[in-house]
C-alpha positions in Angstrom: -1.7 -7.7 45.9 -0.9 -11.3 46.2 2.6 -11.7 44.7 4.1 -14.9 43.3 7.7 -15.4 44.4 9.7 -17.5 42.0 12.8 -19.4 42.8 14.7 -21.4 40.3 17.9 -23.4 41.1 19.5 -21.7 38.1 23.2 -22.0 39.2 22.8 -25.7 39.9 24.1 -26.2 36.4 27.6 -25.3 37.8 27.7 -28.7 39.6 26.5 -30.7 36.6 28.8 -32.9 34.4 28.3 -30.7 31.3 28.4 -32.0 27.8 30.4 -28.9 26.7 30.3 -25.5 28.4 28.0 -23.2 30.3 28.0 -19.4 30.6 25.8 -17.1 32.6 24.8 -13.7 31.2 23.2 -10.6 32.7 20.6 -9.3 30.2 18.5 -6.1 29.8 16.7 -4.0 27.2 13.7 -2.2 26.1 10.6 -3.3 24.2 7.1 -2.3 23.2 4.3 -4.4 24.6 0.8 -4.8 23.3 -2.3 -7.0 23.8 -3.9 -8.9 21.0 -7.6 -8.8 21.9 -10.4 -10.5 19.9 -14.1 -10.3 20.9 -17.6 -10.2 19.4 -18.5 -6.7 20.7 -20.5 -4.9 18.0 -18.4 -1.7 18.0 -15.0 -3.4 18.5 -13.7 -2.6 15.0 -13.9 1.1 15.8 -12.8 0.7 19.4 -9.7 -1.4 19.0 -7.8 1.4 17.2 -7.9 3.4 20.5 -5.6 0.9 22.2 -1.8 1.4 21.8 1.3 -0.3 23.0 3.3 0.2 26.2 7.0 0.9 26.2 8.6 -1.3 28.8 12.0 -2.7 30.0 13.2 -6.2 30.8 16.2 -7.4 32.8 17.4 -10.6 34.4 19.8 -13.5 33.9 20.2 -16.1 31.1 22.2 -19.3 30.9 24.0 -20.4 27.7 24.5 -24.2 27.6 26.3 -25.7 24.6 24.7 -29.1 23.7 27.9 -30.8 22.6 31.6 -30.3 22.1 31.4 -29.0 18.6 27.7 -28.3 18.5 26.3 -25.0 17.3 23.1 -25.5 19.2 22.7 -24.0 22.6 20.0 -24.2 25.3 19.3 -20.8 26.8 16.9 -20.7 29.8 16.5 -17.5 31.7 14.8 -15.6 34.5 13.7 -12.1 33.4 11.5 -9.4 34.8 9.2 -8.2 32.0 6.8 -5.2 31.7 3.7 -6.0 29.6 0.3 -4.5 29.0 -1.3 -1.7 26.9 -2.7 1.8 26.9 -6.1 3.3 25.9 -7.1 6.8 24.8 -10.3 8.0 23.2 -12.2 11.3 22.8 -16.0 11.7 23.0 -18.7 14.0 21.8 -19.6 16.2 24.8 -23.1 16.8 23.4 -23.8 13.2 24.0 -21.5 12.3 26.9 -20.6 14.0 30.2 -16.9 13.6 29.5 -14.6 14.7 26.7 -11.9 11.9 26.8 -10.7 8.9 28.7 -7.1 7.8 29.1 -6.4 4.4 30.6 -3.6 1.9 31.1 -3.4 -1.8 31.9 0.2 -2.5 33.1 1.1 -6.1 34.1 4.6 -7.2 35.2 5.9 -10.7 35.1 8.8 -12.9 36.0 9.4 -14.6 32.7 11.2 -17.9 32.1 12.2 -18.4 28.4 13.4 -21.8 27.3 15.1 -21.2 24.0 17.1 -23.4 21.6 19.6 -21.2 19.8 21.7 -21.9 16.7 25.0 -20.0 16.5 26.9 -19.5 13.2 30.5 -18.1 13.3 31.0 -15.1 10.9 34.4 -14.2 12.2 37.1 -15.1 14.7 35.1 -13.8 17.7 31.8 -12.9 16.1 28.7 -15.2 15.8 25.3 -14.7 14.4 22.6 -16.5 16.3 18.9 -17.3 15.9 16.5 -19.2 18.1 13.1 -19.8 19.5 11.2 -21.6 22.2 8.4 -21.4 24.7 8.2 -19.2 27.8 6.4 -19.3 31.2 5.5 -16.0 32.8 4.6 -15.7 36.5 2.5 -12.6 37.5 4.5 -10.3 39.7 2.4 -7.2 40.1 0.6 -4.6 38.0 -1.6 -1.5 37.8 -4.9 -0.4 36.2 -5.4 3.3 35.9 -8.3 5.3 34.3 -8.4 9.1 33.9 -11.8 10.5 32.8 -11.8 14.2 31.7 -15.2 15.6 32.4 -16.6 18.3 30.1 -16.7 20.5 33.3 -12.9 20.4 33.3 -12.6 18.1 36.2 -10.5 14.9 36.0 -11.6 11.7 37.7 -8.8 9.3 38.4 -9.3 5.6 39.3 -6.2 3.6 40.1 -5.8 0.0 41.3 -2.4 -1.5 42.2 -3.9 -4.6 43.8 -4.9 -6.6 40.7 -7.4 -9.4 41.3 -6.2 -12.9 40.3 -8.1 -16.0 39.5 -10.5 -17.3 36.8 -13.4 -15.0 37.2 -14.4 -11.9 35.2 -12.1 -9.0 35.7 -9.3 -11.2 37.0 -5.7 -11.9 35.9 -4.1 -15.4 35.5 -1.0 -15.9 37.6 0.6 -18.1 34.9 0.9 -17.2 31.2 2.3 -19.4 28.5 3.7 -18.2 25.2 6.4 -18.5 22.5 9.3 -16.2 21.6 12.0 -15.8 19.0 15.4 -14.1 19.1 18.1 -13.2 16.6 21.3 -11.2 17.0 25.1 -10.9 17.0 27.5 -12.2 19.7 30.8 -10.4 20.2 32.9 -12.4 22.7 31.3 -11.7 26.1 28.7 -9.2 24.7 25.7 -9.9 22.5 22.9 -7.8 21.0 19.6 -9.4 20.1 16.2 -8.6 18.7 13.3 -10.3 20.5 9.7 -11.1 19.7 7.2 -12.9 21.9 3.5 -13.7 21.7 1.2 -15.3 24.3 -0.5 -18.6 23.6 -3.0 -18.4 26.5 -5.3 -15.7 27.8 -3.8 -13.7 30.7 -7.0 -11.9 31.6 -10.7 -12.6 31.6 -13.0 -9.6 30.9 -16.7 -9.2 31.9 -17.5 -10.0 28.2 -16.4 -12.9 26.0 -13.0 -12.3 24.4 -9.4 -13.3 24.1 -6.5 -11.4 25.6 -2.9 -12.3 24.8 0.4 -10.5 25.3 2.8 -9.5 22.5 6.1 -7.7 22.6 9.0 -6.8 20.3 12.2 -5.2 21.4 16.0 -5.4 21.8 18.3 -6.9 24.4 21.9 -6.3 25.5 23.6 -9.1 27.3 27.0 -9.5 29.0 28.4 -12.9 29.9 29.8 -13.0 33.5 33.1 -14.7 34.4 34.6 -17.6 32.5 32.6 -20.5 31.0 32.5 -23.8 32.7 34.5 -26.1 30.4 34.3 -29.8 29.5 35.4 -32.5 31.9 39.2 -32.5 31.4 39.2 -36.3 31.6 37.5 -36.5 28.2 40.2 -36.5 25.5 39.6 -35.9 21.9 42.9 -35.4 20.0 41.4 -34.8 16.6 38.6 -32.6 17.9 35.9 -34.5 16.0 33.5 -34.8 18.9 34.3 -38.5 19.4 36.3 -39.4 22.6 39.6 -41.1 21.8 38.4 -44.2 23.7 35.7 -44.7 21.0 37.6 -43.3 18.0 39.0 -45.8 15.6 41.0 -43.0 14.0 42.0 -40.8 17.0 44.6 -38.8 15.1 42.4 -37.9 12.1 39.0 -36.2 12.4 36.1 -38.3 11.2 32.4 -38.9 11.6 30.3 -40.7 14.2 28.8 -43.1 11.7 32.3 -44.3 10.7 33.5 -44.4 14.4 35.7 -41.4 14.1 37.3 -42.2 10.8 37.3 -39.9 7.7 34.6 -40.5 5.0 35.2 -38.1 2.2 32.1 -39.1 0.1 29.9 -39.3 3.2 28.5 -42.7 2.2 28.8 -44.1 5.7 31.9 -46.2 4.8 35.2 -45.2 6.2 37.8 -44.2 3.5 40.2 -47.0 4.5 37.4 -49.5 3.7 36.0 -47.7 0.7 37.1 -48.8 -2.8 35.6 -45.7 -4.3 36.3 -43.1 -1.6 35.5 -40.1 -3.9 32.1 -41.5 -4.9 29.1 -42.2 -2.7 28.3 -45.9 -2.8 26.8 -48.9 -1.0 28.3 -51.3 1.5 27.4 -54.3 -0.6 29.4 -52.7 -3.5 32.3 -51.9 -1.1 31.5 -48.2 -1.2 31.2 -47.9 -5.0 27.9 -46.7 -6.6 25.6 -49.2 -8.2 24.3 -48.8 -11.8 20.8 -47.2 -12.4 20.0 -47.4 -16.1 16.7 -45.5 -15.9 18.0 -43.0 -13.3 15.0 -43.5 -11.0 17.1 -44.0 -7.9 16.5 -47.8 -7.8 19.7 -49.7 -8.7 19.4 -52.2 -11.5 19.8 -55.3 -9.4 16.6 -54.3 -7.5 14.7 -52.6 -10.4 12.0 -54.7 -12.1 11.6 -52.0 -14.8 15.2 -51.1 -15.5 14.5 -49.1 -18.7 11.5 -47.2 -17.3 11.8 -44.7 -14.4 9.6 -45.6 -11.5 9.4 -45.6 -7.7 11.2 -47.7 -5.2 7.9 -48.8 -3.5 7.0 -50.4 -6.9 10.4 -51.9 -7.3 11.4 -49.3 -9.9 8.2 -49.5 -11.9 5.8 -46.6 -12.5 2.8 -46.3 -10.2 -0.4 -47.7 -11.8 -3.3 -45.3 -12.1 -6.1 -46.8 -14.2 -8.5 -43.8 -14.1 -5.8 -41.2 -14.3 -6.9 -39.3 -11.3 -3.5 -39.1 -9.7 -4.3 -41.8 -7.1 -2.5 -45.1 -7.6 -4.7 -48.2 -7.8 -3.5 -49.6 -4.5 -5.1 -46.6 -2.7 -8.0 -45.9 -5.1 -11.3 -47.3 -4.0 -12.9 -46.4 -7.4 -10.1 -47.4 -9.7 -12.2 -46.9 -12.9 -13.8 -43.6 -12.0 -11.7 -40.4 -11.4 -12.1 -38.8 -8.0 -10.2 -36.7 -5.5 -7.8 -38.0 -2.9 -9.9 -36.9 0.1 -12.6 -39.4 -1.1 -10.0 -42.2 -1.7 -10.2 -41.7 -5.5 -14.1 -41.8 -5.7 -16.2 -38.9 -7.0 -17.5 -36.3 -4.5 -20.8 -37.7 -3.1 -24.2 -36.0 -3.6 -26.2 -37.2 -0.6 -29.6 -35.5 -1.5 -29.3 -36.3 -5.2 -30.0 -32.7 -6.4 -27.1 -32.6 -8.8 -24.9 -30.6 -6.5 -22.0 -32.5 -4.8 -21.8 -32.3 -1.0 -18.7 -30.0 -1.0 -20.7 -27.3 -2.9 -24.1 -28.1 -1.4 -24.9 -25.9 1.6 -27.9 -28.1 2.4 -26.5 -31.6 1.6 -29.4 -33.4 3.2 -32.2 -31.4 1.4 -32.6 -31.2 -2.4 -32.4 -27.7 -3.7 -31.4 -25.5 -6.5 -27.8 -24.6 -7.6 -28.4 -20.8 -7.4 -29.4 -21.3 -3.8 -26.3 -23.2 -3.0 -28.2 -26.5 -3.0 -30.8 -25.3 -0.5 -34.5 -24.9 -1.0 -36.1 -21.4 -1.1 -37.7 -20.2 2.1 -41.4 -20.1 1.6 -42.9 -16.6 1.5 -45.6 -17.6 3.8 -43.1 -18.7 6.5 -41.1 -15.5 6.2 -44.3 -13.4 6.7 -45.5 -15.5 9.7 -42.1 -15.1 11.5 -42.0 -11.3 10.7 -45.6 -10.9 12.0 -44.7 -12.9 15.1 -41.7 -10.7 15.8 -44.0 -7.6 16.1 -46.1 -9.3 18.8 -43.1 -10.1 21.2 -43.5 -8.0 24.3 -41.4 -7.7 27.5 -41.9 -6.3 31.0 -40.9 -2.6 31.0 -37.1 -2.1 31.1 -36.5 -5.8 31.7 -35.7 -8.9 29.6 -38.7 -10.8 31.0 -41.2 -12.0 28.4 -44.9 -11.2 28.9 -47.2 -14.2 28.9 -48.9 -13.3 25.7 -45.4 -13.4 23.9 -44.9 -17.1 24.7 -47.7 -18.2 22.5 -46.2 -16.2 19.7 -42.8 -17.8 20.2 -44.4 -21.3 20.3 -45.6 -20.7 16.8 -42.1 -19.7 15.7 -40.6 -22.8 17.4 -43.1 -25.0 15.6 -42.1 -23.4 12.2 -38.4 -24.2 12.9 -39.1 -27.7 14.0 -40.9 -28.4 10.8 -38.1 -26.8 8.7 -34.8 -28.1 10.0 -32.8 -26.4 7.3 -33.8 -22.9 8.5 -31.8 -20.7 10.9 -33.0 -17.8 12.9 -31.2 -14.6 13.9 -32.7 -12.8 16.9 -32.0 -9.1 17.1 -32.7 -6.9 20.1 -33.2 -3.1 19.6 -33.9 -0.2 22.0 -34.8 3.5 21.7 -32.2 6.1 22.3 -33.5 6.9 25.8 -31.3 6.2 28.8 -27.8 5.0 29.2 -26.1 3.7 26.1 -24.4 0.7 27.8 -27.5 -0.2 29.7 -29.5 -0.2 26.4 -26.8 -2.4 24.7 -27.0 -4.9 27.6 -30.9 -4.9 27.7 -31.2 -5.4 23.9 -28.8 -8.4 24.0 -30.5 -9.9 27.1 -33.9 -9.6 25.4 -32.7 -11.3 22.3 -31.0 -14.0 24.4 -34.3 -14.5 26.4 -36.1 -15.2 23.1 -33.4 -17.5 22.0 -33.5 -19.4 25.3 -37.3 -19.8 25.1 -37.2 -21.2 21.6 -34.3 -23.5 22.4 -36.4 -24.8 25.3 -38.9 -26.0 22.7 -36.5 -28.6 21.3 -35.0 -26.3 18.6 -31.2 -26.9 18.2 -29.3 -24.1 19.8 -26.8 -24.1 16.9 -29.6 -22.8 14.6 -30.3 -19.7 16.7 -28.2 -16.6 17.3 -28.9 -13.6 19.5 -27.5 -10.2 19.0 -28.1 -6.9 20.8 -27.8 -3.6 18.9 -29.2 -1.2 21.5 -30.1 2.1 19.9 -27.6 1.7 17.0 -30.1 0.6 14.4 -33.2 2.8 14.8 -36.2 2.6 12.4 -36.6 6.4 12.7 -35.2 9.5 14.3 -36.7 8.6 17.7 -37.9 12.1 18.5 -41.5 11.3 19.5 -42.8 8.7 22.0 -44.4 6.9 19.1 -41.1 6.7 17.1 -39.3 5.6 20.2 -41.8 2.8 20.8 -41.3 1.6 17.3 -37.5 1.5 17.9 -38.0 -0.7 21.0 -38.4 -4.0 19.2 -37.2 -7.6 18.5 -36.6 -8.6 14.9 -36.6 -12.3 13.8 -34.6 -12.9 10.6 -34.8 -16.3 8.9 -32.0 -17.6 6.7 -31.2 -20.8 4.8 -28.0 -22.7 5.3 -26.5 -21.4 2.1 -26.6 -17.8 3.2 
């Protein structure tokens, strides 16, 4: 196993001219870890319930850096060893399989670096509630994959790998993972308790099939701050404790605000009380801190309001917004002032490109006239459906391979010609096999045959976006598959046409 060793100059903060104070905490706790996996495997909806979470622990160090003398916001970076991964367990029918159950685990361990911003709210003399969030970086440390297969003979086959492959290829793990996390809890002096949630934003693993694999964890943390906090530079004096150094404070004996240079401002209008003629009422500088009159109550003072008796908007100098066609879009932004239309079309009606009476937002075939009951698309001609269905029956492959026989290519040329003449059509290619042989091999062969057909038709200048290939293996037989003839019928490729509206 190639390990990634991480070194962070964490305690370099101690030599930094801090804006407030810094504390270092030792943290640890327990959590449940799981993996959010999405893929297009045909049986995934049944299979994903077989995966479960892993119980893990985490421990490490965290910094607590206050972002200002009186600030309630703190920056909390950390270095934490984290257990992540998942478990799998499933039972199988021994009349079909040679094994009765499979238990597996996928354990991955990281050195995680959270970078959180936390807001702390005092709820007592020494008690604070806090809540925060931020991104995290995780560096792969080590891991283990283990599979136990319980054969129906009673024997157990165990496969274990503690040297996880890393890189970008199938079956490999990424050395770097990026995610987001949140935290909330209570701080009691030097001790705090927190609930944590995190979720990956990137895939930490690449399987041999297409899918997304992202970590998720939820748990609790206990933290203990070590030693005494590093305090402010003692040379910075602030007698009234308002966060403004005395050297810049025009009222150093009385707490004030930054906007009034440290002087009180009771009505919070940005004008210091000693200059404010109406210190109990929010006002304007040009009125010496007193409020201006606003007859129509629209927030635009009378000396700037061109419609003093009618409420309007400031952008129209206190007058109402004009809207000739009453579509909710003012005339300055409406490209069709006399015809109502939605905002996404700048006030103009929704277009109908093909002129079939169905606007483009409701028309599934906006470039081809059609009927409303078909979503604006034309009906697929019965003759075309029959031709494609007949062609599907003549597609043949080399035995047990996804290699087209020469006589099949002429058949697929006819299908490609139909699609080129009817650009509104789409084609779904389904591969099917009999129930003979290995199930996984049949699933793979059925998909590869469907994909071979798709690739051949695409090579005839048919847009790839109009074609899809799916392999169902033996899962959708036409019959019981007991006789050679029935099994031969089940080994097939089906071509299914659809219109854009479906």
